[in-house]
C-alpha positions in Angstrom: -34.1 2.9 20.7 -32.3 0.1 22.3 -28.6 -0.6 21.9 -27.9 -3.4 19.4 -25.0 -5.7 20.1 -23.7 -7.6 17.1 -23.6 -11.3 17.5 -20.3 -13.2 17.4 -21.7 -15.0 14.3 -22.2 -11.6 12.5 -18.7 -10.5 13.3 -17.2 -13.8 12.1 -19.1 -13.5 8.8 -17.7 -10.0 8.4 -14.2 -11.2 9.1 -14.5 -13.9 6.5 -15.9 -11.4 4.0 -12.9 -9.0 4.7 -10.4 -11.8 4.2 -12.1 -12.9 0.9 -11.7 -9.3 -0.4 -8.1 -9.1 0.9 -8.8 -6.2 3.2 -5.7 -5.5 5.3 -6.4 -5.9 9.0 -4.1 -5.6 12.1 -2.1 -8.7 13.0 -2.6 -8.2 16.7 -5.7 -10.3 17.6 -7.3 -7.7 19.9 -6.8 -4.8 17.6 -8.1 -6.9 14.7 -11.3 -7.8 16.7 -11.9 -4.1 17.4 -11.4 -3.0 13.8 -14.0 -5.7 12.7 -16.4 -4.4 15.4 -16.0 -0.8 14.2 -16.5 -1.8 10.6 -19.7 -3.6 11.6 -20.8 -0.4 13.4 -20.2 1.8 10.4 -21.8 -0.6 7.8 -24.9 -1.4 9.9 -25.6 1.5 12.2 -28.7 1.6 14.4 -31.9 3.2 13.0 -33.6 5.9 15.0 -36.9 7.4 13.7 -36.2 5.9 10.3 -32.7 7.5 10.1 -29.4 5.7 10.2 -26.8 7.4 12.3 -23.4 8.7 11.0 -20.4 7.4 12.9 -16.7 7.4 13.0 -13.9 5.8 15.2 -10.2 5.6 15.7 -8.6 2.3 16.7 -5.2 3.3 18.1 -2.1 1.1 17.8 0.3 0.8 20.8 2.7 3.7 21.3 0.9 6.2 19.0 -1.0 9.3 20.0 -3.8 11.4 18.6 -2.2 14.6 19.9 -0.8 15.7 16.5 -1.8 18.6 14.3 -3.8 21.7 15.3 -7.4 20.5 14.6 -7.9 18.2 17.5 -9.6 20.3 20.3 -10.2 17.9 23.1 -10.1 14.2 24.0 -12.8 13.3 26.5 -11.8 10.1 28.2 -14.8 7.8 28.7 -13.1 5.1 31.0 -15.3 2.0 31.1 -18.4 3.8 29.6 -20.4 1.4 27.4 -19.0 1.4 23.9 -22.4 1.0 22.2 -23.6 4.1 24.1 -20.4 6.0 23.4 -20.9 5.6 19.7 -24.0 7.8 19.9 -21.7 10.8 20.5 -19.4 10.1 17.6 -20.7 11.6 14.4 -17.7 10.7 12.1 -17.3 14.4 11.2 -16.3 16.4 14.2 -16.3 13.7 16.9 -14.9 10.2 16.8 -14.9 7.3 19.3 -11.3 6.4 20.3 -10.4 2.8 21.3 -7.1 2.8 23.2 -4.8 -0.2 23.3 -5.5 -0.6 27.0 -9.2 -1.2 26.3 -10.4 2.2 27.4 -12.3 4.5 25.2 -12.6 8.3 24.5 -14.2 10.9 22.4 -11.9 12.9 20.0 -13.5 16.3 19.5 -12.2 18.5 16.5 -12.7 22.2 16.2 -13.8 21.7 12.6 -15.3 18.9 10.5 -12.7 16.3 9.4 -15.1 14.2 7.4 -13.5 14.3 4.0 -11.1 11.7 2.6 -8.2 14.1 2.5 -8.6 15.0 6.1 -8.8 11.4 7.3 -5.9 10.2 5.2 -3.8 12.9 6.8 -4.9 11.9 10.3 -4.2 8.3 9.6 -0.7 8.9 8.3 0.1 11.2 11.3 -1.3 8.9 14.0 -1.2 5.3 12.6 -4.9 4.9 13.7 -7.2 2.6 11.9 -10.1 4.9 11.1 -13.7 3.6 10.4 -16.3 6.0 9.1 -19.9 6.1 7.8 -20.1 9.2 5.6 -23.1 11.5 5.2 -23.8 9.7 1.9 -24.1 6.4 3.8 -20.7 4.9 2.6 -18.8 2.7 5.0 -15.0 3.1 4.7 -11.8 2.2 6.4 -8.5 4.1 6.4 -5.4 2.1 6.9 -1.7 2.5 6.1 -2.2 0.6 2.8 -5.0 2.8 1.6 -8.7 3.5 1.7 -11.2 0.7 1.7 -14.9 1.2 0.9 -18.0 -1.0 0.9 -19.9 -0.5 -2.3 -22.9 -2.6 -1.3 -21.5 -5.8 -2.8 -17.8 -6.0 -1.9 -15.0 -4.1 -0.3 -12.9 -2.1 -2.8 -9.4 -0.9 -2.1 -7.6 2.3 -3.3 -4.0 3.3 -2.7 -3.3 6.7 -1.1 -1.5 9.5 -2.9 1.6 8.8 -0.8 1.8 5.2 -2.1 2.1 6.6 -5.7 4.8 9.3 -5.0 7.9 7.1 -5.7 6.6 6.0 -9.2 5.7 9.5 -10.2 8.8 11.2 -8.7 11.1 8.9 -10.9 9.6 10.6 -13.9 9.2 14.2 -12.6 12.7 15.2 -13.5 13.7 18.5 -12.1 10.5 18.9 -10.0 10.5 19.0 -6.3 9.0 16.3 -4.1 6.7 18.9 -2.6 5.1 19.5 -6.0 4.7 15.8 -6.7 3.1 15.1 -3.4 0.8 18.1 -3.5 -0.4 17.3 -7.0 -1.1 13.6 -6.2 -2.9 14.6 -3.0 -5.1 17.0 -5.0 -5.9 14.4 -7.7 -6.3 11.3 -5.5 -7.9 12.8 -2.3 -9.8 15.8 -3.5 -10.8 15.6 -7.2 -11.3 11.8 -7.3 -13.6 11.5 -4.2 -15.3 14.7 -5.3 -16.1 12.9 -8.6 -14.5 15.8 -10.6 -13.2 14.4 -13.9 -10.4 16.3 -15.5 -6.8 16.4 -16.8 -3.8 18.0 -15.2 -0.6 18.6 -17.2 2.6 19.0 -15.1 5.2 20.7 -17.3 8.8 19.8 -16.4 10.3 22.6 -18.4 9.0 26.0 -19.7 5.2 26.1 -19.2 5.0 29.1 -21.5 6.6 27.2 -24.3 4.3 24.2 -23.7 1.3 26.5 -24.2 2.3 26.8 -27.8 1.5 23.2 -28.4 -2.1 23.1 -27.1 -5.5 24.5 -28.1 -6.0 27.6 -25.9 -8.9 29.3 -27.7 -11.3 28.4 -25.0 -8.8 28.5 -22.1 -9.0 30.8 -19.1 -6.0 32.3 -17.2 -5.5 30.8 -13.8 -5.0 32.9 -10.6 -1.8 32.3 -8.7 -2.8 29.0 -7.2 -0.3 26.3 -6.4 -0.5 22.6 -5.5 2.2 23.3 -2.9 -0.5 25.0 -0.8 -3.2 22.7 0.6 -5.4 25.7 1.3 -5.6 26.2 -2.5 -7.1 22.8 -3.2 -10.8 23.8 -2.6 -10.3 26.5 -5.3 -8.8 24.0 -7.7 -11.8 21.6 -7.0 -14.3 24.4 -7.5 -12.9 25.6 -10.7 -12.2 22.2 -12.3 -15.7 21.1 -11.6 -16.9 23.9 -13.9 -14.2 23.9 -16.5 -13.7 21.3 -19.3 -10.4 20.1 -20.8 -7.0 20.4 -19.1 -5.3 22.4 -16.4 -1.6 23.2 -17.0 0.9 23.6 -14.1 4.5 24.8 -14.3 7.4 22.9 -12.8 6.9 24.7 -9.5 3.3 23.5 -9.2 1.8 26.9 -10.1 -1.4 26.9 -12.2 -0.8 28.6 -15.6 -3.9 27.9 -17.6 -7.3 26.1 -17.5 -9.6 24.8 -20.2 -6.7 23.9 -22.4 -7.2 21.3 -25.3 -4.4 18.8 -25.8 -3.2 18.1 -29.3 -1.6 15.0 -30.6 0.6 14.2 -33.6 -0.2 11.7 -36.3 2.6 9.5 -34.9 1.0 9.5 -31.4 -2.5 8.7 -33.0 -0.9 5.7 -34.7 1.1 4.3 -31.9 -0.7 5.2 -28.7 -4.2 4.3 -27.7 -6.3 3.8 -24.6 -9.6 2.0 -24.3 -10.8 4.0 -21.3 -12.1 6.9 -23.3 -11.2 10.2 -24.9 -9.7 11.8 -21.8 -7.3 9.0 -21.3 -6.4 8.7 -25.0 -5.7 12.4 -25.3 -3.7 12.6 -22.1 -1.7 9.5 -23.0 -0.9 10.7 -26.5 0.1 14.2 -25.3 2.6 12.6 -22.9 4.0 10.7 -25.7 4.5 13.8 -27.9 5.9 15.8 -25.0 8.2 13.8 -22.7 8.8 17.1 -20.8 5.3 16.7 -19.4 3.5 14.3 -17.1 -0.3 14.0 -17.5 -2.7 13.2 -14.6 -6.1 12.0 -15.7 -9.0 11.9 -13.2 -12.1 9.9 -14.1 -15.5 11.0 -12.8 -16.0 7.5 -11.3 -12.8 7.8 -9.3 -9.7 6.3 -10.8 -6.6 8.5 -11.2 -4.1 7.6 -13.9 -0.7 9.1 -14.5 1.0 9.1 -17.9 4.6 9.7 -18.9 6.1 9.2 -22.3 2.9 7.5 -23.5 2.9 4.9 -20.8 0.9 4.6 -17.6 3.2 4.9 -14.5 0.7 5.1 -11.7 -2.9 4.5 -10.9 -5.2 4.9 -7.9 -6.0 1.4 -6.8 -4.4 -1.3 -4.8 -5.4 -4.0 -7.3 -3.1 -2.4 -9.8 0.3 -3.9 -10.1 3.0 -1.4 -8.9 6.2 -0.9 -10.6 8.4 -4.0 -10.1 10.8 -3.4 -7.3 14.4 -3.2 -8.3 15.3 -5.7 -5.6 13.5 -8.5 -7.5 16.1 -8.8 -10.2 18.7 -6.8 -12.1 17.0 -4.6 -14.8 18.1 -3.7 -18.3 17.0 -1.1 -20.8 16.0 -1.8 -24.3 14.5 0.4 -27.0 11.2 -0.6 -28.5 11.5 -1.2 -32.2 8.1 0.3 -33.0 7.7 3.4 -30.9 11.5 3.9 -30.1 10.8 4.5 -26.4 13.5 3.2 -23.9 11.9 0.5 -21.8 13.2 -1.0 -18.5 12.9 -4.8 -18.4 14.0 -7.8 -16.4 15.5 -10.4 -18.7 14.7 -14.0 -18.2 11.9 -13.6 -15.6 8.6 -15.1 -16.8 5.6 -12.8 -16.4 2.1 -13.8 -15.6 0.9 -12.1 -18.7 2.4 -11.6 -22.1 5.0 -8.8 -22.0 4.5 -5.9 -24.3 5.8 -2.4 -24.7 3.9 -0.2 -22.2 3.8 2.6 -24.7 2.6 1.1 -28.0 1.8 -2.5 -27.1 4.4 -4.0 -29.5 5.4 -7.6 -28.6 8.5 -7.9 -30.6 11.7 -7.9 -28.5 9.9 -8.4 -25.2 9.2 -12.2 -25.5 11.8 -13.2 -22.8 11.4 -10.3 -20.5 9.2 -8.9 -17.7 8.5 -5.2 -18.5 9.1 -2.8 -15.6 8.2 0.5 -17.3 9.1 3.2 -19.5 12.4 5.1 -18.9 12.2 8.9 -18.6 14.8 10.3 -21.0 15.3 14.0 -20.2 16.4 14.8 -23.7 14.8 18.3 -23.6 17.3 19.3 -20.8 20.3 18.8 -23.2 18.4 20.8 -25.9 17.7 23.7 -23.4 21.3 23.8 -22.2 22.6 23.8 -25.7 
C-alpha cells in the first residue's frame, strides 16, 4: 500500500465545507492547516486489504502539554519522521499521532484505550489539544473547546460538551453541589448519549424518599449505592439503564435511589405543558412542572440530551441550540405568566428573532414586547420544609 498525500485542492474543499457548516477551527494559520489535514486523514483514511484504518491525532497548541493525568504511558518523539507513515502507528484508541507547535511529531501511547467520547473530552479539556479521531464504527469526529464535531456522511454536526451546560443547569439545581451537576451532565452527555441509551434521570433537590411517593414504583428496582460523583460508577449506570425502562431517581447528593420509576403528571400539567418530541420528553417536562423540587434529564436514543426545570427546557446537548441569554446583554426583569403562573425572566424592549412566548406553557399574552430569557427557579419547597 502506498502513502496517499491529499492534494491542496482536496484540503481547500474540506476547509470550505467546514466553514459552511460553521465548524470552529484555530485562528493561527499553521494550526488551522494541520487540523484540516488531520480531519482529512480521519474522514478518508487509506484502504489496505479492503479495510480502512482507524486513526487518531492531537494537534497541540503553543504552551500546552500532554503530560497530564495518569493514563498517558509514553510519548515517542518522531522528529522529522514522515507524517503519513507515522499515522500508521496511531490507532485512535491507545496510540495517537501528536503534532507539536514546532512542526515535529510524536506518538502518544496510553496504558489503556481512550477511544470513548468521555475519555477524549476529558483529555481535550485538560490539554487544550484539538483531537481528530476515526472511531471503530467509522465515524470521523473532532474534539475542540467548543464541543464535539462529527461527520454524519452529509454534513458536520456539532454538539456542546457537558461542561458548556453546567452554568445553565447549576442555576436551577438549588442546594445541590456543583460536583453533582457536573457528574450528572457528564454521565448523560458523554456516556448515555453516545452509547445510544435512552432514558430519564430525575435529580431531586429535596427529600428523595418523599419524591418517591409521587411516582409509579410498582415495576421499579432498588439501586445499589452508585453515585454520579464517582466516574468509576458510570459504566454501571450505563449498563443498568440500557436494560431498564422508565426513570432513574437520584437524591440531592447524586446517589441512585431507584430505577424503573414511572413519572406521573397532574391534570394541570397535562393541560398546560406539552412536548412534540415524544412521550419521554412530555412526561419528563410535565413532572418537572408538577415538582419544582426536581430537575429532569431526558436522553434520547438518537443522542440529544434535554434538561427540564419547572416545565421549561433549560439546557440541550447541541451547539445549534440557543443558550440562555447572557445577563450582560441587557438588564432583565421577572414577570409571572398569566396562564401557568410560572415566574419568567425577560428582557423588556429587546426584539427577538422569533415570537416570544412563555417557555413553560407557550402563552403569548404578556410577552409581546420582551425577549424571554428563561424560567426562574423559585425554591418554594425550602420555605415549606423549614416551616
